[in-house]
N, C-alpha and C positions, 0 to 999 in steps of 0.2 A: 675706477673713474666714476665720480658721482656729479650730478648737476645740482647746483644750489644758487643762492642769491649772488654769490661771487663768481658764478660761471662754473665750468667743469673743473674738478679737482681730482688729483690722484690721491687715493687713500691707501696708506701702507699699514700692514699688520705688524710692522717692525720685525722682530725676531721670530714671531710665530707664523709668518706668511708661508714659509716652506712646508711646515708641518700641517698647516691648515689646508693648503692645496693638495697635499698627499692624501689627507683624510677625505676631502671632497671628491677627488678623482677616483678614490677607491670605493665610493658609494655605489650600491646596486640600484639606486634611484637617481633620476636626473636631478641636477641642481643648477640654478642660474641666479645671477645678480641682475636686477632690472633697475632702470631709472624710474622715476615716479610716473613717467608717461608710457612705460612698458617696453623701452628699448633694452636689448640684451647687452649688458656690460661685460658679463663673464658667463661661461657655461662649462660644465664638466664633460668628460668624455661620454658618459652614459646618455646625457641629453642629446649630444650630437648623434649618437647611434640611433636613438629613437627617431630623430628627424632625417636620418640617412644623409647627413651633410657633415663636412669637416667642421671642426670647432671654429676655425677662423672665418668660415662663411656665415656663421650664425651671429657672431659679434656685430652689434649695431642694428640687427634686424628687430623690428617691432614685433613682439609676441602676437599682437593682434593679427598680423598677416599670416601667422602660422595656425591660428584658430579657424575652425570651419566658419564660413560666412554667416551662417544662421545663428552662430553662438557669439559673435563678436560684441554685440551690445551687452550681452550678459557678462562677458569678460571685462568690458570697461567698468561695469558696476563692481566687479570683483576687485579691480585695481583701486577704485575709489574707496571701497570698504577697507582695503588693506592699509590705507593711510592712517586708520584709527585702531584697527584690531586685526587679529589673524582672520583671514578669509579663505574659504575652501570651496571647491566645487568640481564636478565632473565635466570634462570637455573633450572634444575631438581635435587633435592637432594634425595638420596636413603635412605629409612627408614630401620628399623631393619628387617621388614618382606619382604624386597625387593621391595616394591612399591615405586613409584616416586612421589614426591611432587613438583609441580611447584611453584617456589619462585622468588621473585625479591630481588637481593642482592645490597647493597650499602656499599662500602668500603671507608674508609678514614683513614689517618694516624693520630695518636695522636700527637698534637703539643708538642714540648719540648723533644721528644725522637728520633728525627732524622729518623723517619720512621721505627724504630725498633719494634714498636707495632702498630697494625691496629685495628680500630673499624669496626665492621660489623653489619649491621641491616638487618634482614631477614623478608620480607613480604610474607605471605602465599597467593598465587594466586588461590588456589583450589576453593574457594567460587566464586571468580570472573569468573573462567573458567566454573564452573557449570552453573552460571547465564548466561554467554555468550552462552553456549550450549543450555540452555533452550530457550533463545531468538531466536537462530537459528532454533531450533525445532518448536517454535511457528510461526516463519516467514514461514517455510516450510509448516506447517499445513495450514496457511492462504493461501499460494500460491496454495496448492492442492485444497482447498475449492473453491478458485476463478476459478481455472481451471475446476473443476467439474461443477460449475455454468455456466461457459462460454460454456462448451460442452453441458450441459443441455439446455441452451438457444439456442444454434445452432440447436440442435435436434428439439426443439419446433418450431423454425423458419422454419426448413425444413418440418416438418409436416404441418405447416400452409400453406406453399407454395404448397406442394403436394395436400392438400385439395382444395385450391383455383384453382389450375390448373385443378384438376379433376372436381370439381363442376361447375366452371365457364367456363374457356377456353376450357376444354375437352368437355363439353356439347355443347358449341357454335360450335366447330369444327365438332362434330358429326352431329349437325343440318345442317351445311354447306355441309357435305358429303351426307346426305340424300337428301338435296335439289338438289345437282348436279345430283344424280341418277334419280330424278323425271323429269329432263329435257329430259331424253331419251324417256319418254312417253308423252311428251307435244303434245297436239292435233293440235295446230296452233301457229303462231308467237306471237299472243297476250298472250297466256299462257307462252311462253318462256320469253317474256318481263316482265310479272308480276313476274314470278319466279326469273328471273335475278335480279330484283330490290330488292326482299326480301333477296336474297343471298348476295348482296352488303351490305345490312344493317347488316346481320349477320357477314360478314367479317370485317366491320368497328368496330362492337362491340367487336369482338375477338381481333382486334389490340389494341383497347382501354384497354381491360382487361389485355392483356400481358404487355402493357406499364405501367399500374398501378402496376402490380407485380414488374416490373423492377424498377420503381421509389421507391417502398417500400424497395427494397434491397439497392439501393444507388441513391438518386435523383440527376441527372445531373444538374438540375436547381440550386442546392446548390453550385456547382462549378462555374456555369456560371453567376448567378445573386445574390448569397448570401443568408443569412439566412432569411431576410424579405420576399422575393419573394417565397422562398421554403416553409416557414410556411403558407403563404396565399394559395398556391396551395394545400398543404397537407390538410389544414383545409377544403378547398372547396370539395376535394374528400371524406374526412371523413364525411362531412354533407350529401353528396349524398348517400354514402354507408350505413350509420348507422341511418340516419334520426334523428340526434341529432343536435340541434341548437348550433352553436359556435360563440360567440362574441369575435373576435380577435382584440385587440388594441395594435398596435406597437409603438404609440406615436412618430412618425417620427424616428423610430429606425435606426441608422446608424451603420452598422457593417462591413463596407467595409475594415476597417483597423484591424479587429480582425483576429487572426490566423485561418486557416481553421480547425484546430483541435478543437478550441473553438466553431466555428459555427456548426461543425458536432456533437459535444457533446451535445450542447443545442438543436439541432434539434432532436436528438435521445431521449433526456429526454422528450421533448414535445410529441413526437410520442409515447413513452412508456406510458406516462400519459394518453393520449387519448385512447390508446388501452385498458388500465385498466378500463377507464370510460365505454367504449363500452362493455367490458366483464363482469364487476362485479357490476357496480353502479346502473344500471337501470335509469340513469339520462336522463332528457329531454333537458337540456341546460347546456352549459359550457361557462365560461368566462376565457379568457386568456389575461393577460396584461403584456407587456414587457416594462421595464423602464431602461434607461441607466443613471446611476448616475456618479458622479465624479470618483469614485474608484471601482464601481462594476456594474454588469448587473443583474437585478432582473426580474424574471418571476414568475407571480402568476397564478396558474391554479385552478379554483374553479368550482365545479359542484353541482347540486341540487339532487344528488342521495341518496342512502341509507347510505353512509359513512361506516367506519370500525373502529375497535379498534386499534388506532395508537400505543398504548403501546405494545399490543400483537404482532403486526406486526413488531415492532422495534426489537424484539428478535427472530423473526421467520426466518428460512432460506428457507421456502417454497415459499414465495412470491418473485419469481425471478425478476419480473418486478420492484418492489420497490427497491430491492437490486441493480438492474442494474442502476436505476436512481441515487442511492446514490454513487455507484462506479464511474459512469461517472462524476458526479459532483466533487467527491474527486480527480479524475485524473486531473481536471482543477483547483484544489485548492479551490473549492467551497463547498457548503453544500446544502442539500435538507431537508426541514422540512415538516412534515405532521400534519395537524390539522383537527379535526372533530367537527365543530360547531354544532348547534342544528339540522341542516340538511345538508347533502352533505359532501364533502371533499375539503379541501384547501391545495394546495401544494405551498410552497415558495422555489424557486430556486435562489440561490445567488452565483455568480461567480465573483471573483475579476478581474479587468481589468489590463492588463500588464502595462499601462501607467497611474499612479495615477494623473498626471497633466492635464488629459483631462477634458474639461469643460462639465458639465451635459447638456443634451439636453432637460431636462424638469426642470421647476422651482420647488423648494421644496415647499411643502404645508405650508401655513401659519398656525400658531397655533391658 
């Protein structure tokens, strides 16, 4: 049924009507035929399901009455636009129970009827918007988890610094204070000189300890001289502090043109790996090898300690150090992999380089 200059007319599809109806009724999307003013002349079963109404109850209804009130003016514009060309837009249709269904409408005029009849296809967006909401919720949960881990890591770092300040720098300063008091009771100048020499040593040791803590928070050498020098200095201090042998091979590593964020990220990954070695592995020796390839920078860290269950740790949220390494590598577009051979632990860090046309600084191994 279409409305035209000659009034309402019944339009038949002749022999194809049955096949056409079967096709439209089988559609997973809603479909309807509208008059030029928006009245429903026909709708398929899917459209009726979306509206929670029988098909016969929808015939003759103006679609404007199904559209949310705040969107009716926009729908009128869509109808007018459909007289000339295909028009599309997102709307909310009101169901029988008053609930709103988000849909995507596509309107086009039927050729041959001078715009007196319009075809409308209705796509239900409810599932997509639940899926989007779930993705947003998952992203928010991930953000909260990362925030909790960051705060936990910060608290752990503060506890470590407080411990070291108390145990190392605090004790040294206490020794310095006690030594200064003993000067008041020195018997002669020779005792004063001896005590003064010892106090200078304590003061120098205190300065070194405070400097070590400061470098642990942020090594200025990383800003001034780059990743290679910073790693050498950190490894040197690590060996002295933990009495663990470290074989560091940089292979003529040139990182002068790498962004500072990449250098800091890699430095922190190595720092975290060595911290884990000192705390958990019981290792006596560590090997670190840095290799710059054409398209990536690789760092291998291997120790001879007790190792760990890599699969169990992969799904654990309690090993913040390992999670921190993964997250830092991910922020650089890279990866961290853990392997536990017959003895010890092997960590492979791979970070892509920003410029893939750079030449490798080491020759590939021959097969």
